[in-house]
N, C-alpha and C positions, 0 to 999 in steps of 0.2 A: 578622252583618248585612252585606249588600252596601253598600259605601261610597257607591254611586251612588243609594241610596235612604235616605241618611243623614237621619234625622228632625230637623226643626228643634228640637223640644223637647229632644232629647238634646244637640244642639249648644249650645243655650243653657245647659243644665245644666252641661256640661263647661266652658263659658266663664265660668260664674259670673255670668250676665247676668239682668237682670230680664225676665220673660216677659210682664209686664202690658201693655206698650205694643204696639199693633198694628203689624205690619210693612206694607210696601207691598203692594198687591194682587198675588196670584199671577197667573201667566200664564193667560189665559182660553182659549187654544187648546191643548188637550192634545197634547203630543208626547212620546212615550216616550223616555227617555234611551237613547242608543246609544253612550255613551262606553266606550272600552276603555282598559285600562292602557297598552297599547302606543301607542294614539292620543294619550293624554295626554302620554306621555314624548316622542313625536315632534313635539309642539307642534301637533297637528291641531286642538285645540279652545281656542285662546287667547282670553282675554278672558272676559266674562260672557255665557254662552249660555243662553237660555231653553229649558227642557225640562220636559215633564210639568207638575208643579205647583210648579216652583221654578227655580233657576238654577244652572249650573255655573260655577265660577270657576277659571281657570287663568292662572298668571303664571310667567314664566321667572326663575330665579336659580340660577346654578351655585355661588354662594359663600355664600348665606344659610344660617343654622342654624335659623331659625324665621321663618315668615311668617304673618301674621294678616290676615283680611279684616275690616274694620270696617264695619258696616251702620248707616246713619244714616236715621232717619225725618225728622229735622229737620236739613237740611244745615248750618245755622248753629250747631248745638249744640256745646258744648265737648267732650262725651263722646258716643260712639256709643250707639245703642240696644243693640247687642251686638257682641262680638268673638268671632271663630271662627278657631282655628288651622287652617292648611291642611296637607295631607299631601304628602310629597315623592315624586315618581316621576321618577327620574333628575335632570334639572336643571329640572323643571317642578313647581310647587307647585299642588295642586288640591283642591277640595272641592265637593260638590254640596249645596246648601242648599234644602230643601223649604219652601214657604210664602211665598216672596218672588217678585217679578216686576217688571212694568213700573212705573216710578216709584221704584225703589229707588236710594238714594244710597249710594255705598260708596267705599272706598279701602283701601290696604294699608299695613301697617307691617312692618318686617323687622329682624332681628338677624343679626349675622355676626361674623367673627373680630375686627374692631376694636371691636365692641360686643356681646359675647355676652349671651344672654338671662339675666336674673336674675329669679327669681320675685317678688322684692320691688320690682322696678321698677314705676313708675307714671308717667303722663304728666307731663313736666316734671322727671323725676328724672335723676340722673347714674348710677344703679345699673348696674353692668356695664361702664361706659365704660372703654376702654383708650386709644383714639386717634381723632381725627377721620379720619385716613387712615393705614393701616398700610403695611408694606413690599410688600404685594401689591395696593395700590391700592383696598382696600375702604373704603367711606364709609357704612356702615350707621349709621342713627340712628333709633331707634324713636320719637323725639319728632316726627318729620316724617311726616305723612300723605302717602302716595304715590298719585298717580292711576294708573289702569290704562293701560299703553301701548296697549291694544287698545280702550279705551272709545270709543264713537262719539259721545258727547255729554258735556260738562262743564257744571256748573250755573252757573259764573261764573269770573272770574279769581281768582288768589290774592289774598287780602285781607291786605296787608302791615300794615294797622292792627291786625289781630288776632294777628299773629305772623310773625316773620321765618323764612324757610325756609333761612337760612344756617346752616352749621356754624361751627366755631371758637367765638368768644365767645357765639354764640347757639345752641350745641348743645343746651341744655336748654329752649329755647323751643318749646313744643308748637304745632304747626300743625294739630292735629286740627280745630279750628274754622276756621282761616284758609285751609286748602288748598281748591283747587277739588275738588269731588267728582265722581267718575265716576257716570254715571246709566245704569241699565238702561232703555232706551227701545225703542219699536217705531214705526217710521214708519207713518203712516196715509195717506200721499199716494196718490192715485189718478191714475196717469199718463193722459194724454189718449189717444184712439184713434190719434192720429198717431204716438205713441211706438213702438207695436208695429211699425208700418210702417217707422219710422226704423231701429230695431234690426235688422230683417230686411234692409233695404236696405244697411246698413253693412257687411254681410258681402261685398258685391260690390265688388271693387277697381276695377271699371270703371263704377261708378255715375255717371251724368251729373252734372256739377258738383262731384263729390267724388272724382275720381281724384286720385292724388298730384300730378299735373301741374296740377290745378285750384285747389289750395289757395292762398288769400290770407289771411295771418294779420293779426290786429289785437291787439297787446299792450296790455293795459289794466289799471288798478287797479280791483278789484271794488267798493271803497268810494268812492274818490275820483271815480270816473266820474259818480256821481249825488249825491254828498253836498251839493253846493251846492243851495240851494232853487230856484235858477234852472233846474235841470235839468228841472223840471216834472213830476217823478214823485211818486207818493203816499207812497212810502217811501224817502226819500233815504238814500244810503249803505249800502244793504242788498242782499242777494241779490235780494229781491223788486224793489227799485228798479232793479237792473241789468236784470232781466227785462222791466221796463216799458219799457226803452229798446231792446228787440229790433228794433222797426221802424226806428229810426234806423240801427242797424247793417246791417239788411237793405238799406235804401235806399243806404247807402254802397257796398254790393256785396261786402263781405268775406265769406269763406266759413267762417272759424273765428276765434273769440276765444281769445286766450291770456291767461288770467287770472293776475295775480300771486298769490302764495300765499293760499289760502283756508282752510288748516288752522289749528287752534287755536294761538295764540301767547301768551306771557306779556305782562303789562302793559308791560314794557320791550322788547317784541319788535320795535319799530320800525314806521314807517308802512308800509313795503313788506311786512313780515310774513315776512322770511327768517329767522325764529327759531322754528321749529315746536316746540311742546311736546307735541303729540299728533298722530299721523299718520293718524288716522281721523275725528276730530271736526271738523266745519266750524267756522270762527271764530264764537264765541258772539256777538260784538258786531255781526256782519254780519246777524243776524236782526232783523226788525222786532218779533218777539216772542221771548221767551227761555223759553218753557215747554217743558220736557222735549224732545220731538223736533221742536218747531216749526221750529228752524233747519234741520234735515235736510229737512223738507218744503218749506221756502222755497227751499233750494238746488235741490231737484228741480223745483220750479215754474219757477225761472229756467232750468234746463236744458231743460225742456219747452217753454218759450216760445221759446227760441233754436232748438231743433230744428224747431219749427213754422214758423220763418222760414228753414229750410234752412241754419242756422249751427251748426257744430260747436263743442264746448267742449273746450279744451285747458287743463290745469292746470299751472302752474309749481310743481314739487314740490321740496322741500329735504330730501333724505335724507343729505346729507354732514355735517351738524351739527345740533344741537338748540338750542332756546332755554333749556335748563336751565343757569342761571347768568347768561346774558345780560350786559348792561352795567348793573349796578345799583350799582356802586361808582365813586366818582370816582377820578381818577388824579392823579399829581403830575408836575411837570416835572423831567426829568433828561436829561442827554445819555447816549449809549450807554455811556460809560465810568463813569457813576454820579455825575458831578459835578453838583450842583444850581446851579452858578454858570456853566453853559455859556451861550454867547451865542445858540445856536440849539437850545434844549432840545426834547425830545420828551415827549409824555404817556406815562407808564409806569405799568402796573398795580403797585400796591404791596401787594396782598393776600398774606398768608402762605399756605403750602400747606394749612393747616388750614381755610381759608375757602373754601367753595363753596356754591352754592345747591342745594338738594335738593328737586326737585319730583316726580320719578318714577324715571327710569332710573338716576340716580346712587345712589339709596337702595335700589334693587333689586339692582343688580349693576354697579357703576361700571366695573370692569375688563372686563366682558363687552361692554358697550355702547359704550365710548369708547376711542379710541386714546391710550394713555398713553406718556409718555416712559420712559426706562430706569429712573428712580428711582420710577416708579409714583405719584409725588405730583403731578406736573404733566401737563398735557395737550399732546399733539402738536397742532400747528396749521398745517395747510396751507389752512385756510378763511379766515383773516384775522379770524375772530371767535371762535375757540376751539371747544371742545365737539365735536371731530371724531368722527364715528360710526365704529365698527368695522363697516363695511358688509358685510364678508365673513366676519365671525364668524357662527356659526349663528343666534343670536337676531336680530341685525341684518339678516342676509340674508333670513331668513324674514319678518320684519316688513315689510321693503320690498316683497317680492312680495305679501304679504297685503294691504298697504295699497293697492297699485296695483290689485289685483283688486277690492277693495271699492269704490273710486271708479269703476272702469269697469263693474262688474257691478251694483252696488246703486244707485249715483248716476248711472249712464249717461253718464259723460264719455267723450270720444272720443279722448283722447290726453294726453300728458304732455311737458312740457319740464323737463329735469332740471338744476337749479341745480348749478354746479360738478361736473358729471357726471364729470370726470376723476378725482375722489376715489373714486368708486364702483368704479374699476378698480384701486385700490391693493391690493397683496397684504396679507393679514391679518397675516402674520408679519413683513412688512417694508414699511412705508408708502411707502418711497422707490421701490419697484418697481411697475411698471404693466403691466396685462394686460387688454385689452378683451374677451377671450373666456372666460378661466377664472374670471371673477369674476361678481358679480351683473349686470354689464353684459351678459354672455353669457346669463344666465338670462332677462333681460328681452327681448332680441332673439329668443331662441329659444322664447319662451313660445307654446305652440300656440294657446291661447285668444286671445291678443293678435293672432296672425296670422290666425286664423279671422275675427276681428271687425275687422281692419284698424285696430287701435289705433295711433295715431301716436306715435312716440317720437323726441324731439328732445333732443340733448345740448348743454349749454353746455360745450364741450370744453376748458376750462381751469380752473386753480386757482392758488393761490400757488406760483410756481416750476414750474408744469406748463402746457404748451401743446400739446394733442394735437389741434389742428384737422386734420381729415382722417384721424385715426387710429382712428375707430370702425368697427364691423364690420357684416357682413351676417348674415342668418339662415342656419343650416346647411341648413335644409329648404326654404326659399323665398327664392331669391336676390333677388327684387324687394322683399323686406321687410328693411329695414335701418335703422340709426340715421341720422336726419337730424342736422345740426349747425348751430348758429349759426356763420355764416361771418364771423369777425372780419377776415379778409383782405379780403373784399368791402367791408365797412364802411370800412376804412382806405384802400383803393384809391380808392373813389369820393369820400370826404371830401377826400383830398389832390388828386385830379384836379380837383374843382370849386373848391376854395378856393385852391390854390397856382398862381400864374401860370406857373411854369416846369415844372410836373409833366407829363411826357410820357405818352403812351399806354402805353409800354413800361416805365414805372417800376414796380418790383416792390414788392408788399406780401406778405411771406412768399414764396410760390412763384408768385403770380399777379400779372398786370398787368390793365389795363382790358379787353384782349381776353379774358383768362381769366375775368374777372369777368362779362363779358357772356355767356359761353358755358358757365356752370355749374361753373367751377373744376375742370376735369377733372384737372388735376395734383394736386388734393387728394383727389378722390373716385373717380376712375376706376381706381385701382390695385386695388381689391377689388370691382370690378363694381358699385359704386353708381352712382346715376343723377343727372342734374342736379338733380332735385327734392330730393335729400338735402342740398343746400346751401340753408340758410335765409339769404336775402339781405336785409340790413337796413342802413340808414345810421344810424338812431338806435334806442335802446331805453330802457327805464326806467333802466338803469345808464349814466348819462352825460347829455350835453346833450339837450334837445329839439331838433327841427329848426330852430325859430326861433333858439334860442340858439346853435346851431352856426355860424350866420352873423352873430351879434351880439356875441360875446365872444371876445377873444384868449385869456383865461385864465378858469379856473373862479372862482366867487365863492361859496365854501363856508363862510365864517365867519358872523359875526353878520348876519342878514338875516331877512326875513319867512319864508323857507323853512326856517330853522333857528334860531328865536328863542332856544333854550336857550343858544346860544353868546354871546348878548348878556348873559345873566344869569349864566351859569356857564361860563367859558372852560375850566375843567378837566374839564368833563363829557366822558365818553369819546366822545360823538358829535362832539366838536370836535377830535379828533385832527388835527394839521396836515396829515398826508399823506392824509387821506380824499379819495377821488375820483381819477379818472385825470388825469394831467398831460399825456400825449401825445394831445391831443384832435383835432389837425388842424383846429382851429376858426379862425375869423377874424372880427374885428369890421369889418364893411363900412361902419359909420357909422350913427348913429341917424337921420340925414337921408336914408338910402338904403332906405327901406322898400319902395319899388317894386322896386328891384333885388334886394333880399333875397328877395322873393317869386319873382323869376325864378330865383334860385339854388335855392330850395326846390323849384320845379317841376322843375328839372333833377334833383334828388336823387330825387324821386318817380318821374320818368320812368326814371331809371337802374334802379330796382328793378323797374319794370314791363316794361322791354324785356329784362331779363337772364334767362337761363335759370336756373331754380331756383324756390324757394318764397319769394315776397316777404313781408316783414313790416313793417307800419306801426305806429309807436308811437302809441297813442291820444292824440288831441288835436293831433297834428302836422297833421292835415288842416285845422285852423283856427288854426294858428300859436300853439299854447299855449307859454307861457314859464315857466321856473322862475327867472327873474331871474339867470341865469348859474350857478345851483347845479347841479353835475353829479353830485350824490350826495345827493339829497333823501330819504333813507331814515329819518332819525331819528324817534323817537317824537314829538318836538315839531314835526316837519314835517307831522304830521297836522293841518293847519289850512287855513282858507279860501284862503290864498295858494297852496297846493299842490293843492287840489281843482280839478276841471275847471270852468272858469268859463264856463258856458253863456251867461249874460247878456251877457258882454263880446263874444264873437265874433259873436253873432247880430245885434249892432247895428253892426258894422263891415263895410262893403262889401268892403274888401280881404280880410278874413278869410272872409267868406261866399264870395267868388270862389275863394279857395284851397280851401275845402271842396268847392265844386262842381267845381273842377279835379280833385281827387283822386277824387271820385265818378265823373266821366266817364272819367278815365284808367283806373280799374279796369275800367270797361266796355270800353275799348279793349283792355286786356290779355286780357279774356275773349274778345272777338271775334277777336283775332289770336293766340290761344293756340297754334294749330298752328305758329306761327313762334317765339313767345317762350317757350313752355312745352313743349319736346320731352320725351319720355319716355326718351330715351337720348342717348348721345354720338355715335352713328353718324351718318354723313353723310345717310342717308335720313331720319333723325328730324327734322332741320331743315336743309334744303339752303340754303346761303347762301354768299356770297363777300364777302371784305373788298375794298374798292375805295378808290381815291384820289378826289380832287375831280373829276378828269377822266373818271371811270368806268373808269379803268385798274385793272389787277390788282396794282399795286405801291404800296400805301399807305405813307406815311412814318410808321412806328411811333415815331419820335422826335419827331413833331409832336403837336399837340393836336386834330387833326380827322381824321375817317374816315367812310366810308360803309359800311353793312352792307346787302347786297342779298339778300333771301330770294326764291328762285325760285318760280315757279308750280308747285305740286305738286298734281296732281289737279284738284279743283274749287276749291282755295284760291287766293285772289288773291295776287299778288306783294306784297312789302312792302319799303320802303326806310326805313332809319333813318339820319339825318344827325346826326353829333355834332360840335359845334364849340365847344371851350373856348378857342379862340385869343382874343387881345386885339382882333382885328378880324373883319369878316365874311368868310365863305368861300362862293363860288358853286360848287355841285356840278352837274356834268352828269349828268342822270338816265338810267338804263338804258332802252334801247329808244326807240321813237318814239310810244308810246301816251300816254294821259292818266292822270295820277296824281291821287289825291284826298288833300288835306291833312287828316289827322285831328288831329294835334297839332303845335303849334309853341310852345315855351316862352318865346319872346322877349317883351320887355317891352311892345312896342307894343300887343299884344292885351289887355293888362291896364292900359292907360293911359286917362286921362280923354279924350284926343283920340279914341281908338278908340270909346269909348262915345258920345261926342258926335256923331261923324260917322256912326255906324251906327244910333244910336237904340236900341241893345240894352240890356237890363236890366243895370245895373252891379253887381247882386248876384250875377250868374252869370258864369262864366268865358268869355272869348273865346279862350282858348288851346286849346280842344278843339272840334272840329266833327264831331259824330257824325251829326246829323240831316241837315245839308246841307253836306257838306264842299266846300271850294273846289277846283276842278280846276286842275291844274298840268301844264305840258308843257315839255319841253326841258331846263330847268335850274331850280335853286332856290337862292336865297341864304339860307344859315343865318346868322342874325345872331350877333354875338359872344356867347359863353357861352350857347349854346342847343342844344336837341335837337329834331329834327323827325321825325315819323312820317308816311310817305306810303303809301297803299294803292293798288295797281294796279287798273285796270279791264280788262274783256275786250278783247283786241285783234282 
């Protein structure tokens, strides 16, 4: 009998299962199985694939000795409807089961060297057990039901009330009922007519409004953005709710949202979601309905709505570690030497090597999926949170590429930002060695389909002990297609320049100063022919202070607070580790009575991003001065609360905040209008012709000062542009180039945001006075840039 037409009745008989209960409905669209042994062995058919009148199951494990698929018609049942052993083909275990299809719940159990198969074993039994972890790092435990690494939907989170997924003392606790079940689903979403047009247009790198030079990113939490009932959406805190806010985002002018992780995470995966437990399934709790494929369809609807508003969708993806294990154990206070009497103790994990949570990867092939230390009992950790993935071992490398293609091809996302991307370049045989070309990083940038569809790829180029800003690569076949990078040097340079009284223009952050930051950080990206737009320029992001807090706090406030209430109740919780959050923030408390002045400084920071060559990124909520009360690491599970959600009601009632929102909105429009100057596609002189000038319009600016003029010459039909930067403690009068009339588009000084201004002009105090797009004020001869301000002037025909 051909194994690919393996009859369900025979499978049930071999497994000794009851055939009386009806399975899920078989697939209604007949597709003949085309699986081959070679294809199975090469991991071509991973996961559960619907075919003909059944489904094919494939899962990787190089060390397992037996793998079974457990089929559940009731996902809450203690025992499955049936158990079926898989056959081994190389390092892939596979079986085709006829008679099942859409709606089928399933999971895997596996035996291996540390827990060999014993025919007398039963769920909750110790039969066959040798060790929780052996000398080769195996952690097989058949009492733990394992979700499919390739499943695109899970029915819920793990139910800890029904059973612990830990090994060690809980090794015999069965999680067959407790575990999240993988589900065979089929999306029924019908894309709008606009979507076909969008996908076709995406192939054009010169598409108007979506060239690499046009992108303006908006980093945002997919749940927190609308979870507050004041957000005004019908489905708060969901993918659907986010899509309902598409008009707000379009009005703001951004061209791409960068969503914090949207993939399935465990219950203790943190508010931000950087603890992925499944790399194909959308986060179950972000669906307004949780029936089978509904969350997939709601995600697609959100993408469709954004695309209809001409907004791209970029996903923040976390392939460097998983959420398997997470922070589910408390810690104890010790100093590094082990003394519990230390005066400044640290929170230290006290779990024995036998204890680990087993959701999926660990129970299938722990040593294949994770980077282990030499003793194979403990985990290598350059992530800061453990569970570091072997991204360049065969199954991990394949899973990463398959996951990316699934989200881009099936879910229609337009790009990815890679969390701790430096770790994806670690050699598989030596995690201390780094290579951006011979690893999965090279696979990603050289992927032909990604290039054909202009899928954006952006690296967070650092990790614990690694800082590879500027070190990522270009495509071998298409030089204009390359890794973009979050530019931490840009962030640090502008923070210091705005906040520190003595910081000069030529003060270096890494290899760049303010001049380098303004012109695309060529010293970082020019060496391998990358372009200015490969520098993602940001001042704030989710990981750190908000813009408002950057100018309101000298130090982080990460202990007991509304943003992290668990620290008030349980100070030994792992989320309360004393070293959490960045210490070198370059922040400053300008005083709680200086709200007007802080808005001026914020306007400077936004202007810095918009006038700098590169790809600007705004942190969601900064446009209306969102605060985290000084917490610069609001990631914990307990941080998922109203104090951390985007407070729509508060900002809409505050004229100072509505003016800030309007300022950002109009500043983005200025960036688009003057993109020929501020967003060049190359570092060459012809791409953006400009000169640095001193206050007298001379060619010798003082780089040791805190003021400078940047003059963009008239190129073709484009108007000249002048940028005046003055971070001095006093005003600076600049002599303007030429004798013609200049139009003031932007001036960040405080007067245009003051009560006196609105009283004298009669203008609406809810709207900014710092940007004049409709009727800009003419200027001739010279212009005085007030202390700590940035001015943008546009030339008129002479």
